[in-house]
TIZA-109400 format. One record per residue (C-alpha): residue in three letters; x negated, y, z negated. Coordinates in pm, 1 decimal, padded with zeros to 6 digits. Example, Ala and Ser with C-alpha at 12.3 -4.5 7.8 and 13.67 -1.06 7.14 Angstrom:
! TIZA-109400
    aa          x          y          z
   ALA   -01230.0   -00450.0   -00780.0
   SER   -01367.0   -00106.0   -00714.0
! end
This chain:
! TIZA-109400
    aa          x          y          z
   UNK   -10010.0    14990.9   -06002.3
   UNK   -10150.8    14933.8   -06315.0
   UNK   -10353.4    14541.5   -06367.0
   UNK   -10499.6    14553.0   -06735.5
   UNK   -10796.7    14262.6   -06687.9
   UNK   -11038.4    14113.8   -06938.5
   UNK   -11350.8    13918.1   -06816.4
   UNK   -11122.6    13812.9   -06506.9
   UNK   -11454.6    13761.5   -06276.2
   UNK   -11346.5    13490.2   -06108.8
   UNK   -11006.5    13633.5   -05931.1
   UNK   -11026.2    13986.9   -05980.2
   UNK   -11119.6    14093.6   -05642.7
   UNK   -10879.4    13843.8   -05437.1
   UNK   -10595.7    14008.8   -05730.1
   UNK   -10697.4    14369.5   -05611.4
   UNK   -10786.9    14333.2   -05230.4
   UNK   -10431.5    14108.2   -05237.5
   UNK   -10232.2    14407.8   -05411.1
   UNK   -10356.6    14656.0   -05179.0
   UNK   -10180.9    14525.7   -04918.3
   UNK   -09889.9    14654.7   -05057.8
   UNK   -09981.9    14944.3   -05330.3
   UNK   -10232.2    15127.8   -05212.6
   UNK   -10266.6    15366.9   -05497.9
   UNK   -10398.7    15073.4   -05767.7
   UNK   -10560.7    15145.7   -06142.7
   UNK   -10743.5    14846.3   -06250.3
   UNK   -10855.9    14866.9   -06660.0
   UNK   -11101.6    14696.0   -06799.6
   UNK   -11093.3    14628.5   -07206.4
   UNK   -11411.5    14551.7   -07247.1
   UNK   -11535.7    14274.2   -07010.1
   UNK   -11889.6    14109.1   -07088.7
   UNK   -11868.1    13933.9   -06750.4
   UNK   -11919.1    14245.6   -06442.6
   UNK   -11534.5    14212.6   -06405.5
   UNK   -11542.9    14582.5   -06305.4
   UNK   -11852.1    14510.3   -06067.1
   UNK   -11665.8    14285.8   -05842.3
   UNK   -11451.1    14585.4   -05748.6
   UNK   -11727.4    14869.0   -05724.6
   UNK   -11695.8    14853.7   -05357.8
   UNK   -11259.2    14858.0   -05354.9
   UNK   -11073.2    15204.5   -05331.7
   UNK   -10915.1    15142.1   -05652.9
   UNK   -10923.6    15361.0   -06024.2
   UNK   -11103.5    15152.8   -06223.2
   UNK   -11095.7    15272.5   -06597.9
   UNK   -11300.3    15073.4   -06884.6
   UNK   -11277.4    15063.2   -07238.5
   UNK   -11600.8    14976.5   -07421.5
   UNK   -11499.4    14727.9   -07649.6
   UNK   -11225.1    14496.5   -07602.1
   UNK   -10899.7    14691.5   -07728.3
   UNK   -10627.9    14431.1   -07635.7
   UNK   -10356.4    14411.2   -07323.0
   UNK   -10130.4    14654.0   -07497.9
   UNK   -10419.9    14888.3   -07524.4
   UNK   -10516.4    14851.6   -07164.1
   UNK   -10152.0    14920.5   -07084.8
   UNK   -10095.5    15258.6   -07231.7
   UNK   -10458.5    15319.6   -07043.1
   UNK   -10294.9    15233.1   -06682.7
   UNK   -09975.5    15417.4   -06758.7
   UNK   -10141.3    15743.1   -06896.7
   UNK   -10326.4    15793.8   -06573.3
   UNK   -10031.5    15701.2   -06344.5
   UNK   -09816.9    15945.0   -06550.7
   UNK   -10148.2    16231.4   -06523.8
   UNK   -10101.7    16139.5   -06159.8
   UNK   -09721.2    16204.8   -06114.7
   UNK   -09582.3    15837.4   -06116.2
   UNK   -09206.9    15765.1   -06079.2
   UNK   -09278.2    15456.6   -06221.1
   UNK   -09498.3    15204.6   -06205.9
   UNK   -09539.4    14811.0   -06078.9
   UNK   -09789.3    14567.6   -06282.5
   UNK   -09990.3    14244.2   -06234.9
   UNK   -10218.5    14062.5   -06422.9
   UNK   -10540.0    13957.8   -06349.1
   UNK   -10585.1    13692.3   -06344.1
   UNK   -10424.1    13550.2   -06058.9
   UNK   -10129.9    13360.8   -06176.1
   UNK   -09904.6    13640.8   -06002.8
   UNK   -09865.8    13639.3   -05608.7
   UNK   -09923.9    13979.0   -05489.4
   UNK   -09682.3    13916.7   -05182.5
   UNK   -09426.6    13912.0   -05460.8
   UNK   -09418.4    14311.9   -05529.2
   UNK   -09240.4    14463.2   -05279.5
   UNK   -08942.9    14212.5   -05352.4
   UNK   -09013.7    14386.7   -05696.2
   UNK   -08979.5    14784.2   -05611.6
   UNK   -08640.6    14628.8   -05349.9
   UNK   -08498.3    14537.5   -05662.4
   UNK   -08612.9    14833.3   -05859.5
   UNK   -08402.3    15020.0   -05553.5
   UNK   -08079.8    14836.2   -05633.4
   UNK   -08145.0    14819.9   -05944.1
   UNK   -08229.9    15185.1   -06048.1
   UNK   -08279.2    15284.1   -06447.5
   UNK   -08366.3    14907.9   -06503.1
   UNK   -08761.2    14739.6   -06583.4
   UNK   -08768.1    14469.7   -06333.7
   UNK   -08929.5    14108.9   -06418.6
   UNK   -09133.3    13902.6   -06185.5
   UNK   -08983.2    13565.0   -06351.8
   UNK   -09134.8    13243.8   -06328.6
   UNK   -08814.7    13093.7   -06257.4
   UNK   -08955.2    12942.3   -05912.0
   UNK   -09033.0    12577.2   -06003.8
   UNK   -09086.8    12589.3   -06349.1
   UNK   -09147.1    12216.4   -06429.5
   UNK   -09519.2    12285.4   -06262.4
   UNK   -09587.6    12452.9   -06606.8
   UNK   -09742.4    12299.1   -06918.4
   UNK   -09474.5    12213.8   -07136.6
   UNK   -09647.1    12369.2   -07399.3
   UNK   -09622.6    12730.3   -07252.9
   UNK   -09271.9    12682.2   -07152.2
   UNK   -09125.2    12586.8   -07504.3
   UNK   -09365.5    12869.0   -07591.8
   UNK   -09177.4    13105.4   -07324.4
   UNK   -08834.1    13017.5   -07438.7
   UNK   -08829.7    13087.1   -07750.9
   UNK   -09039.7    13392.1   -07688.0
   UNK   -08704.0    13485.9   -07462.8
   UNK   -08439.8    13371.5   -07782.0
   UNK   -08678.1    13606.8   -08003.5
   UNK   -08706.2    13919.0   -07739.7
   UNK   -08351.8    13930.8   -07669.9
   UNK   -08196.8    13896.8   -08007.1
   UNK   -08465.2    14199.3   -08068.1
   UNK   -08334.6    14410.3   -07697.4
   UNK   -07968.0    14348.8   -07757.5
   UNK   -07903.0    14160.1   -07475.8
   UNK   -08034.5    13858.4   -07238.0
   UNK   -08340.4    13850.4   -07104.5
   UNK   -08522.1    13630.7   -06855.7
   UNK   -08904.9    13580.5   -06895.0
   UNK   -08964.4    13843.4   -07177.2
   UNK   -09372.7    13756.3   -07115.6
   UNK   -09386.5    13783.1   -06739.1
   UNK   -09677.1    14033.6   -06681.7
   UNK   -09543.4    14105.6   -06333.1
   UNK   -09289.8    14395.9   -06383.7
   UNK   -09180.9    14718.3   -06272.6
   UNK   -09116.6    15075.8   -06548.8
   UNK   -08900.1    15335.2   -06399.7
   UNK   -09156.9    15666.1   -06519.5
   UNK   -08935.2    15711.4   -06837.5
   UNK   -09049.1    15367.6   -07045.3
   UNK   -09381.9    15419.4   -06949.4
   UNK   -09369.3    15756.1   -07123.5
   UNK   -09238.8    15617.7   -07452.5
   UNK   -09429.5    15747.9   -07770.0
   UNK   -09557.7    15517.2   -08044.7
   UNK   -09417.8    15157.0   -07937.9
   UNK   -09592.7    14972.6   -08239.5
   UNK   -09772.3    14649.0   -08123.2
   UNK   -10059.2    14540.6   -07989.6
   UNK   -10130.6    14270.5   -07769.8
   UNK   -09907.3    14030.9   -07559.4
   UNK   -09636.4    14239.9   -07802.9
   UNK   -09660.9    14527.1   -07722.1
   UNK   -09523.0    14383.2   -07365.4
   UNK   -09201.1    14227.7   -07545.8
   UNK   -09230.5    14589.3   -07782.6
   UNK   -09183.4    14774.1   -07429.7
   UNK   -08862.3    14599.5   -07373.2
   UNK   -08672.8    14648.0   -07687.4
   UNK   -08751.8    15013.1   -07683.9
   UNK   -08711.4    15095.6   -07370.0
   UNK   -08339.5    14895.2   -07450.2
   UNK   -08296.9    15035.5   -07830.6
   UNK   -08410.3    15408.1   -07724.5
   UNK   -08302.5    15456.1   -07349.6
   UNK   -08049.9    15265.7   -07276.5
   UNK   -08299.2    15098.1   -07003.1
   UNK   -08205.2    14684.4   -06961.6
   UNK   -08415.6    14477.2   -06760.2
   UNK   -08338.4    14278.0   -06462.1
   UNK   -08513.0    13952.1   -06366.5
   UNK   -08641.3    13822.0   -05971.7
   UNK   -08765.2    13510.3   -05946.3
   UNK   -09076.2    13479.2   -05845.9
   UNK   -09381.6    13232.7   -05719.9
   UNK   -09653.0    13112.8   -06096.0
   UNK   -09952.5    12993.6   -05955.5
   UNK   -10141.8    12733.6   -06117.8
   UNK   -10456.5    12728.0   -05918.0
   UNK   -10598.1    12988.1   -05684.1
   UNK   -10588.9    13050.1   -05343.6
   UNK   -10841.8    12835.1   -05283.7
   UNK   -10775.3    12581.0   -05479.2
   UNK   -11006.5    12661.3   -05718.5
   UNK   -10874.6    12705.4   -06097.5
   UNK   -10771.6    12978.9   -06303.5
   UNK   -10921.8    13132.6   -06599.3
   UNK   -10759.6    13028.6   -06890.8
   UNK   -10519.8    13237.1   -07022.0
   UNK   -10571.8    13449.0   -07265.9
   UNK   -10210.3    13429.5   -07466.1
   UNK   -10245.4    13111.8   -07668.0
   UNK   -09886.8    13013.0   -07701.2
   UNK   -09882.9    12952.6   -08064.3
   UNK   -10123.7    13238.9   -08177.5
   UNK   -09915.4    13497.2   -08030.9
   UNK   -09541.0    13380.7   -07990.5
   UNK   -09580.9    13354.6   -08391.2
   UNK   -09674.0    13746.1   -08344.3
   UNK   -09439.7    13821.0   -08061.6
   UNK   -09154.9    13674.1   -08352.1
   UNK   -09312.3    13818.1   -08663.1
   UNK   -09232.7    14170.7   -08528.8
   UNK   -08910.9    14106.6   -08341.4
   UNK   -08741.6    13974.0   -08658.0
   UNK   -08885.7    14295.9   -08846.6
   UNK   -08649.2    14491.5   -08559.7
   UNK   -08365.2    14216.1   -08585.5
   UNK   -08359.1    14299.6   -08973.0
   UNK   -08377.5    14669.4   -08929.5
   UNK   -08045.3    14693.6   -08704.5
   UNK   -07841.8    14534.7   -08954.0
   UNK   -07522.3    14276.8   -08864.2
   UNK   -07761.8    14020.8   -08793.1
   UNK   -07539.8    13703.9   -08697.8
   UNK   -07325.4    13895.3   -08542.9
   UNK   -07539.3    14055.1   -08290.3
   UNK   -07697.4    13743.0   -08255.8
   UNK   -07413.2    13544.5   -08143.0
   UNK   -07331.7    13906.0   -07926.4
   UNK   -07630.1    13835.8   -07738.6
   UNK   -07615.9    13478.2   -07687.2
   UNK   -07257.7    13466.0   -07540.1
   UNK   -07433.5    13657.1   -07283.0
   UNK   -07659.9    13567.7   -06937.5
   UNK   -07964.2    13742.7   -06786.6
   UNK   -07890.4    13968.0   -06505.7
   UNK   -08111.3    13801.1   -06232.2
   UNK   -08089.4    13941.4   -05826.5
   UNK   -08205.1    13663.3   -05640.2
   UNK   -08171.5    13850.4   -05328.5
   UNK   -08431.2    13691.3   -05060.5
! end
C-alpha cells in the first residue's frame, strides 16, 4: 500500500490507521509537508519516506512504487491521504484484482456521484473522455487515487507527466505499452470526515489540472495517429465495471 501525502495533518492518522486494518504493509510518502504530517505517524507500524521539498504527487508515487518493488511487491494499492476514500473498500479492490488478473483496478467514485461538487463532476467527466481517448478504451473515473496496480505497471520506466498527470499517464502507458487495461469498482466517496469534520481542500484544481491532463493527452493522441477513427472507436465502447459486492 502506498499513500502519497502533502500537508495532510488533519486526516492522515485516521487514513493510515483504518488502512492498517486491511493492509499490514503501508508506505507513506510525505511530499515535503510543512504541517507535521509525518509526525502524526511516528508511533504507527508504517514506513514513512519524506521528500525534503514538494515534488508533486507523481514523484511521491514513484518513490513509493520504488520502495514497494524493492521489497518484492507483486502489486500495489494506492489511496490518497486526505480521507476522501474509504479504506474499507480496499478488500473489494483486491478481490476484483483476483477476478481480473493483469488489470488495473480503479476505485471509481460512482456511488452518490450527485453529491460531488458540480465543477468536480464536470472535470472528471471531461478527464475520463480525454484519458480514455489516449489509452484507447473507455475508462471510468480516470482521476481516482484509489487503485490497485499490477507490478508490471508499477515497474514501468520513464512514464512522463507530473502531479495528477502521472496517474492519467499510467493508465495510458499501461494500455499502450503493456496491453493492460482497467476495471472500475464502484466505491464510496467522503466529503466529510467520519467525525463529521471537514476534509482539507483537495489539491486537485479542476481547471488547472484538467488543462494539464488534457494538453498532455492530446499530444499523445496526435502522435498515435488515426485521430478521429480512434475517437469513434473508443466512444463506441463502455467502461468495464465490476459491481460484485
